[in-house]
Biopython code that builds the backbone (N, CA, C, O; Angstrom):
import numpy as np
from Bio.PDB.StructureBuilder import StructureBuilder

atoms = [
    (1, "MET", "N", (0.822, -1.335, -0.062)),
    (1, "MET", "CA", (0.004, -0.095, 0.059)),
    (1, "MET", "C", (0.765, 1.166, -0.122)),
    (1, "MET", "O", (1.797, 1.208, 0.548)),
    (2, "LEU", "N", (0.505, 2.256, -0.895)),
    (2, "LEU", "CA", (1.337, 3.434, -0.794)),
    (2, "LEU", "C", (0.740, 4.513, 0.011)),
    (2, "LEU", "O", (-0.398, 4.943, -0.181)),
    (3, "VAL", "N", (1.497, 4.907, 0.860)),
    (3, "VAL", "CA", (1.052, 6.044, 1.820)),
    (3, "VAL", "C", (1.975, 7.309, 1.434)),
    (3, "VAL", "O", (3.200, 7.392, 1.512)),
    (4, "VAL", "N", (1.091, 8.222, 1.019)),
    (4, "VAL", "CA", (1.734, 9.541, 0.812)),
    (4, "VAL", "C", (1.492, 10.646, 1.761)),
    (4, "VAL", "O", (0.320, 10.852, 2.077)),
    (5, "GLY", "N", (2.443, 11.408, 2.276)),
    (5, "GLY", "CA", (2.304, 12.124, 3.252)),
    (5, "GLY", "C", (1.688, 13.555, 3.087)),
    (5, "GLY", "O", (0.882, 13.999, 3.904)),
    (6, "LYS", "N", (2.086, 14.215, 2.049)),
    (6, "LYS", "CA", (1.374, 15.306, 1.556)),
    (6, "LYS", "C", (0.337, 15.282, 0.431)),
    (6, "LYS", "O", (0.188, 14.393, -0.407)),
    (7, "GLN", "N", (-0.406, 16.507, 0.573)),
    (7, "GLN", "CA", (-1.562, 16.459, -0.408)),
    (7, "GLN", "C", (-1.064, 16.522, -1.934)),
    (7, "GLN", "O", (-1.575, 15.896, -2.863)),
    (8, "GLY", "N", (-0.076, 17.310, -2.009)),
    (8, "GLY", "CA", (0.665, 17.827, -3.173)),
    (8, "GLY", "C", (1.340, 16.539, -3.775)),
    (8, "GLY", "O", (1.508, 16.562, -4.994)),
    (9, "SER", "N", (1.748, 15.422, -3.093)),
    (9, "SER", "CA", (2.100, 14.349, -3.380)),
    (9, "SER", "C", (1.127, 13.256, -3.963)),
    (9, "SER", "O", (1.482, 12.403, -4.776)),
    (10, "ILE", "N", (-0.105, 13.381, -3.462)),
    (10, "ILE", "CA", (-1.125, 12.727, -4.122)),
    (10, "ILE", "C", (-1.384, 13.151, -5.527)),
    (10, "ILE", "O", (-1.597, 12.394, -6.474)),
    (11, "SER", "N", (-1.342, 14.410, -5.547)),
    (11, "SER", "CA", (-1.738, 14.972, -7.138)),
    (11, "SER", "C", (-0.772, 14.375, -7.990)),
    (11, "SER", "O", (-1.023, 13.900, -9.098)),
    (12, "TRP", "N", (0.525, 14.418, -7.348)),
    (12, "TRP", "CA", (1.545, 14.010, -8.273)),
    (12, "TRP", "C", (1.441, 12.542, -8.706)),
    (12, "TRP", "O", (1.633, 12.206, -9.874)),
    (13, "VAL", "N", (1.133, 11.685, -7.733)),
    (13, "VAL", "CA", (1.102, 10.175, -8.077)),
    (13, "VAL", "C", (-0.330, 9.954, -9.089)),
    (13, "VAL", "O", (-0.321, 9.245, -10.095)),
    (14, "LEU", "N", (-1.271, 10.549, -8.699)),
    (14, "LEU", "CA", (-2.430, 10.521, -9.641)),
    (14, "LEU", "C", (-2.166, 11.016, -10.929)),
    (14, "LEU", "O", (-2.742, 10.558, -11.916)),
    (15, "GLY", "N", (-1.214, 12.054, -10.999)),
    (15, "GLY", "CA", (-0.695, 12.532, -12.496)),
    (15, "GLY", "C", (0.042, 11.505, -13.315)),
    (15, "GLY", "O", (-0.023, 11.360, -14.535)),
    (16, "LEU", "N", (0.832, 10.739, -12.349)),
    (16, "LEU", "CA", (1.739, 9.771, -12.982)),
    (16, "LEU", "C", (0.762, 8.487, -13.490)),
    (16, "LEU", "O", (0.961, 7.932, -14.571)),
    (17, "LEU", "N", (-0.172, 8.146, -12.691)),
    (17, "LEU", "CA", (-1.220, 7.102, -13.121)),
    (17, "LEU", "C", (-1.856, 7.545, -14.224)),
    (17, "LEU", "O", (-2.011, 6.723, -15.127)),
    (18, "LEU", "N", (-2.296, 8.726, -14.387)),
    (18, "LEU", "CA", (-3.132, 9.391, -15.520)),
    (18, "LEU", "C", (-2.129, 9.120, -16.717)),
    (18, "LEU", "O", (-2.457, 8.462, -17.704)),
    (19, "ALA", "N", (-1.052, 9.607, -16.567)),
    (19, "ALA", "CA", (0.147, 9.830, -17.784)),
    (19, "ALA", "C", (0.260, 7.920, -18.460)),
    (19, "ALA", "O", (0.256, 7.478, -19.609)),
    (20, "GLY", "N", (0.341, 7.301, -17.240)),
    (20, "GLY", "CA", (0.510, 6.091, -17.509)),
    (20, "GLY", "C", (-0.565, 5.334, -18.398)),
    (20, "GLY", "O", (-0.390, 4.526, -19.310)),
    (21, "THR", "N", (-1.786, 5.871, -17.825)),
    (21, "THR", "CA", (-2.923, 5.059, -18.566)),
    (21, "THR", "C", (-3.006, 5.707, -20.114)),
    (21, "THR", "O", (-3.154, 4.946, -21.070)),
    (22, "LEU", "N", (-2.909, 7.026, -20.285)),
    (22, "LEU", "CA", (-2.911, 7.658, -21.588)),
    (22, "LEU", "C", (-1.766, 7.237, -22.354)),
    (22, "LEU", "O", (-1.811, 7.476, -23.560)),
    (23, "ALA", "N", (-0.881, 6.733, -21.951)),
    (23, "ALA", "CA", (0.521, 6.292, -22.829)),
    (23, "ALA", "C", (-0.098, 4.950, -23.540)),
    (23, "ALA", "O", (0.344, 4.631, -24.644)),
    (24, "GLY", "N", (-1.106, 4.173, -22.922)),
    (24, "GLY", "CA", (-1.463, 2.935, -23.717)),
    (24, "GLY", "C", (-2.401, 3.329, -24.773)),
    (24, "GLY", "O", (-2.760, 2.450, -25.557)),
    (25, "CYS", "N", (-2.883, 4.607, -24.920)),
    (25, "CYS", "CA", (-3.768, 5.245, -25.657)),
    (25, "CYS", "C", (-3.090, 6.200, -26.802)),
    (25, "CYS", "O", (-3.515, 7.293, -27.177)),
    (26, "SER", "N", (-1.938, 5.513, -27.254)),
    (26, "SER", "CA", (-1.015, 6.324, -28.172)),
    (26, "SER", "C", (-1.803, 6.748, -29.621)),
    (26, "SER", "O", (-1.608, 7.813, -30.206)),
    (27, "SER", "N", (-2.735, 5.682, -30.068)),
    (27, "SER", "CA", (-3.187, 5.779, -31.377)),
    (27, "SER", "C", (-4.710, 6.602, -31.526)),
    (27, "SER", "O", (-5.567, 6.499, -30.648)),
    (28, "THR", "N", (-4.849, 7.185, -32.403)),
    (28, "THR", "CA", (-6.173, 7.911, -32.533)),
    (28, "THR", "C", (-7.139, 6.926, -33.250)),
    (28, "THR", "O", (-8.358, 7.099, -33.243)),
    (29, "ALA", "N", (-6.549, 5.924, -33.846)),
    (29, "ALA", "CA", (-7.479, 4.845, -34.367)),
    (29, "ALA", "C", (-8.564, 4.321, -33.643)),
    (29, "ALA", "O", (-9.589, 4.000, -34.243)),
    (30, "GLU", "N", (-8.441, 4.171, -32.166)),
    (30, "GLU", "CA", (-9.310, 3.820, -31.292)),
    (30, "GLU", "C", (-10.507, 4.693, -31.113)),
    (30, "GLU", "O", (-11.611, 4.254, -30.791)),
    (31, "LEU", "N", (-10.191, 6.179, -31.378)),
    (31, "LEU", "CA", (-11.245, 6.971, -31.299)),
    (31, "LEU", "C", (-12.021, 7.019, -32.344)),
    (31, "LEU", "O", (-13.031, 7.721, -32.285)),
    (32, "ALA", "N", (-11.724, 6.300, -33.499)),
    (32, "ALA", "CA", (-12.698, 6.188, -34.765)),
    (32, "ALA", "C", (-14.059, 5.591, -34.547)),
    (32, "ALA", "O", (-15.053, 5.884, -35.212)),
    (33, "THR", "N", (-14.018, 4.708, -33.535)),
    (33, "THR", "CA", (-14.978, 4.123, -33.261)),
    (33, "THR", "C", (-16.181, 4.745, -32.719)),
    (33, "THR", "O", (-17.313, 4.343, -32.986)),
    (34, "TYR", "N", (-15.914, 5.767, -31.926)),
    (34, "TYR", "CA", (-16.997, 6.644, -31.224)),
    (34, "TYR", "C", (-17.649, 7.571, -32.508)),
    (34, "TYR", "O", (-17.194, 7.956, -33.585)),
    (35, "PRO", "N", (-18.902, 7.711, -31.839)),
    (35, "PRO", "CA", (-19.584, 8.705, -32.889)),
    (35, "PRO", "C", (-19.222, 10.089, -32.620)),
    (35, "PRO", "O", (-19.052, 10.462, -31.459)),
    (36, "SER", "N", (-19.078, 10.961, -33.719)),
    (36, "SER", "CA", (-18.967, 12.262, -33.733)),
    (36, "SER", "C", (-20.170, 13.025, -33.211)),
    (36, "SER", "O", (-21.348, 12.823, -33.506)),
    (37, "VAL", "N", (-19.694, 13.897, -32.420)),
    (37, "VAL", "CA", (-20.725, 14.788, -31.777)),
    (37, "VAL", "C", (-20.682, 16.237, -32.525)),
    (37, "VAL", "O", (-21.359, 17.192, -32.144)),
    (38, "TYR", "N", (-19.887, 16.271, -33.527)),
    (38, "TYR", "CA", (-19.315, 17.752, -33.809)),
    (38, "TYR", "C", (-20.149, 17.935, -35.282)),
    (38, "TYR", "O", (-20.373, 16.951, -35.987)),
    (39, "GLY", "N", (-20.544, 19.179, -35.632)),
    (39, "GLY", "CA", (-21.027, 19.347, -36.863)),
    (39, "GLY", "C", (-22.507, 19.270, -36.972)),
    (39, "GLY", "O", (-23.087, 19.007, -35.918)),
    (40, "GLN", "N", (-23.210, 19.440, -37.996)),
    (40, "GLN", "CA", (-24.752, 19.257, -38.056)),
    (40, "GLN", "C", (-25.073, 17.977, -38.620)),
    (40, "GLN", "O", (-24.404, 17.576, -39.572)),
    (41, "LYS", "N", (-25.995, 17.295, -38.163)),
    (41, "LYS", "CA", (-26.345, 15.834, -38.476)),
    (41, "LYS", "C", (-27.598, 16.120, -39.449)),
    (41, "LYS", "O", (-28.375, 17.050, -39.231)),
    (42, "PRO", "N", (-27.705, 15.396, -40.345)),
    (42, "PRO", "CA", (-29.005, 15.219, -41.499)),
    (42, "PRO", "C", (-30.271, 14.968, -40.463)),
    (42, "PRO", "O", (-30.342, 14.406, -39.371)),
    (43, "ALA", "N", (-31.048, 15.510, -41.138)),
    (43, "ALA", "CA", (-32.534, 15.282, -40.311)),
    (43, "ALA", "C", (-33.136, 13.847, -40.676)),
    (43, "ALA", "O", (-32.819, 13.290, -41.727)),
    (44, "ALA", "N", (-33.887, 13.362, -39.895)),
    (44, "ALA", "CA", (-34.530, 12.178, -40.373)),
    (44, "ALA", "C", (-35.524, 12.163, -41.495)),
    (44, "ALA", "O", (-35.665, 11.182, -42.225)),
    (45, "THR", "N", (-36.221, 13.287, -41.617)),
    (45, "THR", "CA", (-36.917, 13.509, -42.852)),
    (45, "THR", "C", (-36.704, 14.829, -43.437)),
    (45, "THR", "O", (-35.932, 15.564, -42.822)),
    (46, "LEU", "N", (-37.151, 15.197, -44.329)),
    (46, "LEU", "CA", (-37.106, 16.652, -44.937)),
    (46, "LEU", "C", (-37.919, 17.477, -44.024)),
    (46, "LEU", "O", (-38.913, 17.076, -43.419)),
    (47, "GLN", "N", (-37.332, 18.856, -43.966)),
    (47, "GLN", "CA", (-37.644, 19.500, -43.005)),
    (47, "GLN", "C", (-38.214, 20.817, -43.959)),
    (47, "GLN", "O", (-37.629, 21.070, -45.012)),
    (48, "MET", "N", (-39.214, 21.509, -43.586)),
    (48, "MET", "CA", (-39.810, 22.693, -44.073)),
    (48, "MET", "C", (-39.024, 23.801, -44.247)),
    (48, "MET", "O", (-38.284, 24.248, -43.371)),
    (49, "THR", "N", (-39.171, 24.309, -45.462)),
    (49, "THR", "CA", (-38.233, 25.424, -45.728)),
    (49, "THR", "C", (-38.805, 26.835, -45.272)),
    (49, "THR", "O", (-40.022, 26.961, -45.137)),
    (50, "ASP", "N", (-38.013, 27.808, -45.052)),
    (50, "ASP", "CA", (-38.720, 29.097, -44.776)),
    (50, "ASP", "C", (-39.549, 29.515, -45.593)),
    (50, "ASP", "O", (-40.509, 30.085, -45.076)),
    (51, "GLU", "N", (-39.545, 29.430, -46.987)),
    (51, "GLU", "CA", (-40.406, 29.842, -48.223)),
    (51, "GLU", "C", (-41.677, 28.907, -47.878)),
    (51, "GLU", "O", (-42.773, 29.445, -47.718)),
    (52, "GLU", "N", (-41.540, 27.594, -47.770)),
    (52, "GLU", "CA", (-42.846, 26.893, -47.378)),
    (52, "GLU", "C", (-43.499, 27.440, -46.284)),
    (52, "GLU", "O", (-44.689, 27.715, -46.437)),
    (53, "ALA", "N", (-42.943, 27.669, -45.148)),
    (53, "ALA", "CA", (-43.802, 28.134, -43.885)),
    (53, "ALA", "C", (-44.430, 29.458, -44.309)),
    (53, "ALA", "O", (-45.592, 29.630, -43.940)),
    (54, "VAL", "N", (-43.785, 30.524, -45.105)),
    (54, "VAL", "CA", (-44.627, 31.676, -45.355)),
    (54, "VAL", "C", (-45.614, 31.460, -46.317)),
    (54, "VAL", "O", (-46.615, 32.177, -46.302)),
    (55, "SER", "N", (-45.458, 30.382, -47.339)),
    (55, "SER", "CA", (-46.499, 30.110, -48.185)),
    (55, "SER", "C", (-47.746, 29.408, -47.542)),
    (55, "SER", "O", (-48.888, 29.510, -47.990)),
    (56, "MET", "N", (-47.395, 28.705, -46.469)),
    (56, "MET", "CA", (-48.533, 28.167, -45.730)),
    (56, "MET", "C", (-49.231, 29.153, -44.770)),
    (56, "MET", "O", (-50.450, 29.065, -44.627)),
    (57, "GLN", "N", (-48.527, 30.078, -44.110)),
    (57, "GLN", "CA", (-48.977, 31.060, -43.308)),
    (57, "GLN", "C", (-49.905, 31.937, -44.194)),
    (57, "GLN", "O", (-51.084, 32.121, -43.892)),
    (58, "SER", "N", (-49.371, 32.430, -45.215)),
    (58, "SER", "CA", (-50.191, 33.110, -46.345)),
    (58, "SER", "C", (-51.598, 32.585, -46.706)),
    (58, "SER", "O", (-52.631, 33.250, -46.775)),
    (59, "GLN", "N", (-51.419, 31.112, -46.948)),
    (59, "GLN", "CA", (-52.724, 30.506, -47.449)),
    (59, "GLN", "C", (-53.672, 30.405, -46.049)),
    (59, "GLN", "O", (-54.896, 30.512, -46.126)),
    (60, "LEU", "N", (-53.150, 30.242, -45.087)),
    (60, "LEU", "CA", (-53.977, 30.323, -43.713)),
    (60, "LEU", "C", (-54.502, 31.602, -43.394)),
    (60, "LEU", "O", (-55.567, 31.700, -42.786)),
    (61, "THR", "N", (-53.880, 32.536, -43.733)),
    (61, "THR", "CA", (-54.499, 33.968, -43.657)),
    (61, "THR", "C", (-55.387, 34.158, -44.345)),
    (61, "THR", "O", (-56.443, 34.638, -43.932)),
    (62, "ALA", "N", (-55.136, 33.771, -45.768)),
    (62, "ALA", "CA", (-56.208, 34.194, -46.828)),
    (62, "ALA", "C", (-57.485, 33.369, -46.470)),
    (62, "ALA", "O", (-58.588, 33.914, -46.417)),
    (63, "LEU", "N", (-57.311, 32.097, -46.237)),
    (63, "LEU", "CA", (-58.444, 31.406, -45.810)),
    (63, "LEU", "C", (-59.462, 31.802, -44.651)),
    (63, "LEU", "O", (-60.671, 31.575, -44.608)),
    (64, "GLY", "N", (-58.599, 32.499, -43.659)),
    (64, "GLY", "CA", (-59.258, 33.267, -42.618)),
    (64, "GLY", "C", (-59.896, 34.538, -43.021)),
    (64, "GLY", "O", (-60.981, 34.881, -42.551)),
    (65, "ALA", "N", (-59.191, 35.296, -43.950)),
    (65, "ALA", "CA", (-59.631, 36.496, -44.432)),
    (65, "ALA", "C", (-61.088, 36.147, -45.440)),
    (65, "ALA", "O", (-62.062, 36.899, -45.401)),
    (66, "ALA", "N", (-61.051, 35.000, -46.249)),
    (66, "ALA", "CA", (-62.052, 34.755, -46.929)),
    (66, "ALA", "C", (-63.324, 34.288, -46.254)),
    (66, "ALA", "O", (-64.470, 34.492, -46.655)),
    (67, "ARG", "N", (-62.967, 33.658, -45.211)),
    (67, "ARG", "CA", (-64.236, 33.198, -44.215)),
    (67, "ARG", "C", (-64.664, 34.671, -43.512)),
    (67, "ARG", "O", (-65.874, 34.891, -43.577)),
    (68, "LYS", "N", (-64.046, 35.469, -43.006)),
    (68, "LYS", "CA", (-64.485, 36.703, -42.728)),
    (68, "LYS", "C", (-65.293, 37.579, -43.619)),
    (68, "LYS", "O", (-66.350, 38.130, -43.313)),
    (69, "SER", "N", (-64.666, 37.643, -44.762)),
    (69, "SER", "CA", (-65.309, 38.706, -45.663)),
    (69, "SER", "C", (-66.828, 37.814, -46.307)),
    (69, "SER", "O", (-67.814, 38.346, -46.816)),
    (70, "GLY", "N", (-66.615, 36.496, -46.098)),
    (70, "GLY", "CA", (-67.808, 35.803, -46.812)),
    (70, "GLY", "C", (-67.693, 35.674, -48.317)),
    (70, "GLY", "O", (-68.663, 35.814, -49.063)),
    (71, "ALA", "N", (-66.438, 35.395, -48.739)),
    (71, "ALA", "CA", (-65.967, 34.969, -50.126)),
    (71, "ALA", "C", (-66.242, 33.497, -50.023)),
    (71, "ALA", "O", (-66.750, 32.929, -50.990)),
    (72, "ILE", "N", (-65.950, 32.832, -48.928)),
    (72, "ILE", "CA", (-66.383, 31.505, -49.039)),
    (72, "ILE", "C", (-67.309, 31.072, -48.045)),
    (72, "ILE", "O", (-67.399, 31.796, -47.054)),
    (73, "SER", "N", (-68.046, 30.008, -48.099)),
    (73, "SER", "CA", (-69.137, 29.691, -47.360)),
    (73, "SER", "C", (-68.922, 29.155, -46.030)),
    (73, "SER", "O", (-67.718, 28.909, -45.959)),
    (74, "GLU", "N", (-69.374, 28.917, -45.174)),
    (74, "GLU", "CA", (-69.050, 28.399, -43.622)),
    (74, "GLU", "C", (-68.616, 26.774, -44.018)),
    (74, "GLU", "O", (-67.679, 26.140, -43.532)),
    (75, "ALA", "N", (-69.443, 26.383, -44.891)),
    (75, "ALA", "CA", (-69.079, 25.025, -45.111)),
    (75, "ALA", "C", (-68.083, 24.430, -45.606)),
    (75, "ALA", "O", (-67.576, 23.346, -45.318)),
    (76, "GLU", "N", (-67.708, 25.536, -46.709)),
    (76, "GLU", "CA", (-66.496, 25.367, -47.376)),
    (76, "GLU", "C", (-65.164, 25.712, -46.431)),
    (76, "GLU", "O", (-64.045, 25.269, -46.694)),
    (77, "TYR", "N", (-65.382, 26.349, -45.584)),
    (77, "TYR", "CA", (-64.380, 26.894, -44.634)),
    (77, "TYR", "C", (-64.116, 25.622, -43.662)),
    (77, "TYR", "O", (-63.001, 25.208, -43.344)),
    (78, "GLN", "N", (-65.491, 25.029, -43.212)),
    (78, "GLN", "CA", (-65.146, 23.865, -42.277)),
    (78, "GLN", "C", (-64.671, 22.544, -42.913)),
    (78, "GLN", "O", (-64.197, 21.613, -42.262)),
    (79, "ARG", "N", (-64.851, 22.554, -44.303)),
    (79, "ARG", "CA", (-64.455, 21.436, -45.056)),
    (79, "ARG", "C", (-62.860, 21.729, -44.819)),
    (79, "ARG", "O", (-62.148, 20.962, -44.169)),
    (80, "ARG", "N", (-62.505, 22.645, -45.282)),
    (80, "ARG", "CA", (-60.828, 23.171, -45.261)),
    (80, "ARG", "C", (-60.274, 22.809, -44.102)),
    (80, "ARG", "O", (-59.307, 22.053, -44.004)),
    (81, "LEU", "N", (-60.950, 23.411, -43.055)),
    (81, "LEU", "CA", (-60.497, 23.263, -41.663)),
    (81, "LEU", "C", (-60.531, 21.642, -41.404)),
    (81, "LEU", "O", (-59.439, 21.220, -41.023)),
    (82, "ARG", "N", (-61.213, 20.980, -41.489)),
    (82, "ARG", "CA", (-61.267, 19.553, -41.464)),
    (82, "ARG", "C", (-60.200, 18.834, -41.890)),
    (82, "ARG", "O", (-59.596, 17.983, -41.237)),
    (83, "GLU", "N", (-59.922, 19.288, -43.288)),
    (83, "GLU", "CA", (-58.903, 18.602, -44.066)),
    (83, "GLU", "C", (-57.456, 18.932, -43.419)),
    (83, "GLU", "O", (-56.606, 18.055, -43.268)),
    (84, "LEU", "N", (-57.261, 20.297, -43.050)),
    (84, "LEU", "CA", (-56.031, 20.510, -42.252)),
    (84, "LEU", "C", (-55.814, 19.966, -40.861)),
    (84, "LEU", "O", (-54.687, 19.716, -40.432)),
    (85, "GLN", "N", (-56.938, 19.788, -40.161)),
    (85, "GLN", "CA", (-56.948, 19.108, -38.906)),
    (85, "GLN", "C", (-56.578, 17.522, -39.018)),
    (85, "GLN", "O", (-55.870, 16.948, -38.191)),
    (86, "LEU", "N", (-57.109, 16.954, -40.061)),
    (86, "LEU", "CA", (-56.883, 15.511, -40.212)),
    (86, "LEU", "C", (-55.577, 15.518, -40.790)),
    (86, "LEU", "O", (-54.999, 14.495, -40.422)),
    (87, "LEU", "N", (-54.808, 16.259, -41.579)),
    (87, "LEU", "CA", (-53.460, 16.445, -41.997)),
    (87, "LEU", "C", (-52.605, 16.291, -40.605)),
    (87, "LEU", "O", (-51.798, 15.388, -40.385)),
    (88, "ALA", "N", (-52.950, 17.367, -39.702)),
    (88, "ALA", "CA", (-52.073, 17.663, -38.669)),
    (88, "ALA", "C", (-52.330, 16.337, -37.738)),
    (88, "ALA", "O", (-51.399, 15.939, -37.038)),
    (89, "GLU", "N", (-53.430, 15.738, -37.728)),
    (89, "GLU", "CA", (-53.462, 14.311, -36.855)),
    (89, "GLU", "C", (-52.843, 13.248, -37.208)),
    (89, "GLU", "O", (-52.508, 12.458, -36.325)),
    (90, "GLN", "N", (-52.522, 12.953, -38.680)),
    (90, "GLN", "CA", (-52.020, 11.900, -39.355)),
    (90, "GLN", "C", (-50.699, 11.984, -39.641)),
    (90, "GLN", "O", (-50.019, 10.973, -39.815)),
    (91, "HIS", "N", (-50.177, 13.299, -39.722)),
    (91, "HIS", "CA", (-48.980, 13.670, -40.278)),
    (91, "HIS", "C", (-47.824, 12.932, -39.248)),
    (91, "HIS", "O", (-46.918, 12.223, -39.687)),
    (92, "GLY", "N", (-48.000, 13.195, -37.992)),
    (92, "GLY", "CA", (-46.903, 12.318, -37.001)),
    (92, "GLY", "C", (-46.484, 11.149, -37.076)),
    (92, "GLY", "O", (-45.339, 10.733, -36.899)),
    (93, "ALA", "N", (-47.725, 10.418, -37.428)),
    (93, "ALA", "CA", (-47.796, 8.826, -37.608)),
    (93, "ALA", "C", (-47.343, 8.482, -38.994)),
    (93, "ALA", "O", (-46.689, 7.453, -39.161)),
    (94, "ASP", "N", (-47.649, 9.285, -40.027)),
    (94, "ASP", "CA", (-47.164, 8.980, -41.207)),
    (94, "ASP", "C", (-45.699, 9.097, -41.463)),
    (94, "ASP", "O", (-44.992, 8.352, -42.141)),
    (95, "THR", "N", (-45.297, 10.427, -40.635)),
    (95, "THR", "CA", (-43.590, 10.567, -40.816)),
    (95, "THR", "C", (-43.014, 9.467, -39.994)),
    (95, "THR", "O", (-41.982, 8.932, -40.399)),
    (96, "LEU", "N", (-43.518, 9.105, -38.983)),
    (96, "LEU", "CA", (-42.717, 8.050, -38.246)),
    (96, "LEU", "C", (-42.555, 6.794, -38.886)),
    (96, "LEU", "O", (-41.523, 6.131, -38.795)),
    (97, "LYS", "N", (-43.876, 6.351, -39.735)),
    (97, "LYS", "CA", (-43.665, 4.982, -40.675)),
    (97, "LYS", "C", (-42.639, 5.287, -41.685)),
    (97, "LYS", "O", (-41.916, 4.392, -42.123)),
    (98, "GLN", "N", (-42.542, 6.511, -42.076)),
    (98, "GLN", "CA", (-41.453, 6.636, -43.074)),
    (98, "GLN", "C", (-39.992, 6.802, -42.461)),
    (98, "GLN", "O", (-39.038, 6.615, -43.216)),
    (99, "ILE", "N", (-39.782, 7.127, -41.202)),
    (99, "ILE", "CA", (-38.520, 6.904, -40.640)),
    (99, "ILE", "C", (-38.099, 5.378, -40.298)),
    (99, "ILE", "O", (-36.943, 4.961, -40.364)),
    (100, "GLU", "N", (-39.178, 4.649, -39.940)),
    (100, "GLU", "CA", (-39.096, 3.323, -39.618)),
    (100, "GLU", "C", (-38.800, 2.455, -40.659)),
    (100, "GLU", "O", (-38.147, 1.427, -40.478)),
    (101, "ASN", "N", (-39.314, 2.859, -41.926)),
    (101, "ASN", "CA", (-38.940, 1.941, -43.235)),
    (101, "ASN", "C", (-37.667, 2.353, -43.737)),
    (101, "ASN", "O", (-37.184, 1.797, -44.723)),
]
sb = StructureBuilder()
sb.init_structure("model")
sb.init_model(0)
sb.init_chain("A")
sb.init_seg("    ")
for serial, (resi, resn, name, xyz) in enumerate(atoms, 1):
    if name == "N":
        sb.init_residue(resn, " ", resi, " ")
    sb.init_atom(name, np.array(xyz, "f"), 0.0, 1.0, " ", f" {name:<3s}", serial, name[0])
structure = sb.get_structure()
């Protein structure tokens, strides 16, 4: 058993042990097996672009304005709203199926 009298000596001994351990890892080839956490990873599915988001926003704004002005009937508005709600409900499950396949 190693008995060290001073606190500084403990740090020195631990430093030697660490250096000895690291000396066995002289090759960077061993590090190649670990995943890289640097850089941007590709998305699992295609992402919406800024242009698509702006287009959707303008379409929804136009739909609301058409309803408010009476340009479309309440029935047509409700039909389009149900269509969008159905898309929202199914989109997550459909996307998950695409990712899994």
